[in-house]
C-alpha positions, -999 to +999 in steps of 0.1 A: +839+432+510+807+416+498+774+431+490+746+415+509+710+415+495+681+407+515+659+381+503+627+396+491+596+379+479+591+379+441+555+392+428+549+355+420+555+343+455+533+374+469+505+365+446+502+328+455+479+329+485+456+350+463+459+327+434+454+296+459+421+315+475+408+324+439+412+287+425+393+276+453+365+298+448+363+298+407+385+267+399+358+246+386+326+251+365+293+253+384+271+223+382+254+218+347+215+227+347+195+206+323+172+224+296+143+206+311+148+224+341+150+259+327+116+258+313+084+260+330+051+255+308+018+264+322-012+280+304-014+318+302-049+321+315-077+299+322-100+290+291-132+311+295-163+292+278-183+324+280-156+343+259-159+316+230-195+316+230-212+330+198-231+362+203-253+374+174-252+411+187-214+413+192-208+432+160-232+458+172-211+463+203-179+463+182-186+486+155-218+509+166-204+524+199 
């Protein structure tokens, strides 16, 4: 009398579809982003000529109120 064993999937064979799907999704690096594309430069505020104008009475407002 011989023992019969059933053919079963090994854990590696069972994991192959998941590995294939994972590799198709994460198998390559994303496209490279250039440093020039990561930085945006613009002035924080528009220059205000009235703010930079000299005022002789400004010290009164700053220190006497």
